[in-house]
C-alpha positions in Angstrom: 130.2 98.3 121.3 129.3 101.3 123.8 132.3 102.2 125.4 134.8 100.0 123.3 138.1 101.1 121.7 139.1 99.4 118.7 142.5 99.4 117.3 143.2 98.8 113.5 147.1 98.2 113.1 147.5 98.6 108.9 150.8 97.3 107.7 152.5 97.2 104.3 155.3 99.1 102.3 155.3 102.2 99.9 153.0 102.1 97.4 150.5 99.7 98.8 147.6 101.9 99.6 148.0 102.0 103.3 147.3 105.4 103.9 144.2 105.9 101.8 142.9 102.5 103.4 143.2 104.2 107.0 141.9 107.2 105.5 138.7 105.4 104.3 138.6 103.6 107.9 138.8 106.4 109.8 135.9 108.0 107.7 133.4 105.2 107.8 134.3 105.3 111.8 133.6 109.2 111.9 130.4 108.8 109.8 129.1 105.9 112.3 129.5 108.5 115.0 132.8 107.6 116.6 135.8 109.6 118.1 138.4 108.7 116.1 142.6 109.3 116.1 144.7 108.0 113.3 148.6 108.0 113.2 150.7 107.4 110.3 154.1 105.8 110.2 155.8 106.3 106.7 159.4 104.8 107.0 161.0 105.1 103.2 157.4 104.7 101.7 158.6 105.8 98.3 161.5 103.2 98.0 159.2 100.2 99.3 159.7 100.7 103.2 157.5 100.2 105.6 154.7 102.2 106.4 152.1 101.8 109.2 148.9 103.4 110.0 147.0 103.0 113.4 143.4 103.9 113.6 141.8 103.9 116.8 138.0 104.7 117.3 135.2 104.1 120.0 133.1 106.7 122.4 136.1 108.8 123.0 139.7 108.4 121.9 142.7 109.9 123.7 145.7 108.9 121.9 146.3 107.8 118.2 149.0 105.4 119.2 148.6 101.6 119.7 150.5 100.0 122.3 152.3 96.4 121.7 149.7 93.7 122.6 146.7 96.3 121.8 145.4 95.8 118.3 142.2 94.1 117.7 143.2 93.6 114.1 146.2 93.9 111.9 145.6 94.5 108.3 148.6 93.4 106.5 149.3 94.5 102.5 152.6 92.1 102.9 153.1 88.8 104.6 156.7 89.9 106.3 155.1 93.3 107.4 152.4 91.3 109.4 155.1 89.1 111.3 157.3 92.4 111.8 154.1 94.0 113.3 152.4 90.7 115.1 153.7 91.5 118.7 151.1 94.8 118.3 148.3 91.8 118.1 146.1 91.4 121.2 145.8 87.8 122.3 142.5 87.1 120.7 143.2 89.7 117.7 142.9 88.9 114.2 145.3 89.0 111.3 144.5 89.7 107.6 147.3 89.3 105.6 147.5 89.8 101.5 149.5 86.8 100.0 151.9 89.5 98.6 155.7 89.2 98.9 157.7 92.3 98.3 161.8 92.0 99.2 162.9 93.9 101.5 166.5 95.4 100.6 168.4 92.9 102.9 166.7 90.1 101.0 167.1 92.2 97.5 171.0 92.5 98.0 171.3 88.7 99.2 172.1 89.1 102.9 168.9 87.3 104.2 166.6 85.1 102.9 162.9 85.6 102.7 161.3 83.1 104.8 158.5 81.2 102.5 156.1 80.0 105.0 155.8 82.8 106.9 152.1 82.9 106.5 151.9 79.6 107.9 153.7 80.4 110.7 151.7 83.2 111.8 148.5 81.4 111.1 150.2 78.7 114.0 150.3 81.4 116.4 147.5 83.5 115.6 144.2 81.6 115.6 141.8 83.8 113.5 144.4 84.4 110.6 143.3 84.9 107.0 145.3 85.0 104.0 143.9 86.2 101.0 145.2 87.0 97.5 143.8 90.4 97.3 146.0 91.4 94.4 144.9 88.7 92.3 141.3 89.8 93.0 142.3 93.3 92.4 143.7 92.2 88.7 140.4 90.5 87.9 138.8 93.7 88.9 140.9 95.9 86.6 143.9 97.1 88.8 146.5 95.2 90.8 146.5 98.7 92.7 142.9 98.4 94.3 144.5 94.9 96.2 144.2 97.7 99.1 140.4 98.0 99.0 139.6 94.5 98.8 141.1 94.3 101.9 139.2 97.3 103.1 136.3 94.9 102.1 137.3 92.0 104.1 137.8 94.6 107.2 134.4 95.8 106.8 133.3 92.5 107.2 135.5 91.4 109.8 134.1 94.6 111.6 130.6 95.0 110.7 130.8 97.8 109.1 127.5 98.7 106.8 128.6 98.1 103.2 126.9 101.6 102.2 129.1 103.7 104.4 132.1 102.2 103.4 131.4 102.7 99.9 130.6 106.1 100.6 134.0 106.7 101.9 135.3 105.2 99.0 133.6 107.3 96.8 135.1 110.5 98.9 138.5 109.1 98.7 139.0 107.7 95.6 139.3 109.7 92.3 136.3 109.3 89.7 138.7 107.6 87.1 139.7 104.6 89.7 136.1 104.6 91.5 134.4 101.6 89.5 137.3 99.6 89.9 137.6 100.3 93.7 134.0 99.7 94.3 134.2 96.6 92.8 136.8 95.3 94.3 135.3 96.6 97.8 132.5 94.0 97.1 134.7 91.1 96.1 136.5 91.7 99.5 133.6 91.8 101.6 131.8 88.7 99.8 135.3 87.3 100.6 135.1 87.6 104.0 131.4 86.6 104.2 132.4 83.5 102.5 135.3 82.5 104.4 134.2 83.7 108.2 
């Protein structure tokens, strides 16, 4: 890992916990001794619009922005958002997708149809594609809103982050009343990655 820069693109829609996820990830990278830069782009976040976080870490990071074709991993909380940002992925990159569908405005208004097989099409283009039902796992943990932390577990597994470091960051970022559910969600996501990978 010496000298290597890791670029993680986290994409979703408003309310899915994209920003919390990027902050947890950034905190873990800082705690592991890396230089970290984070960039957050909020579309119409409060109305279900696109939200994108870029997390870059390594020995020395000069810019928070990931260029097209530069992301090692795209962590997508929604299927269409994964497709929308796919040109940012490196040729040998990995996509982790929550099997969740949030209809954008043009779909809701009937102007366009949501592509049903979007995740299969991504999997045909990207060899390292993982599609998981993080929302259902989060419901089993006690709250669908913890789906983002299920995804953090998968991402931590993919990146080889020590579990205790991620748990420490979750404890620092998540409100006490939601902590147990989120720690459980992280564990479930991490275990899922171990079983799939």
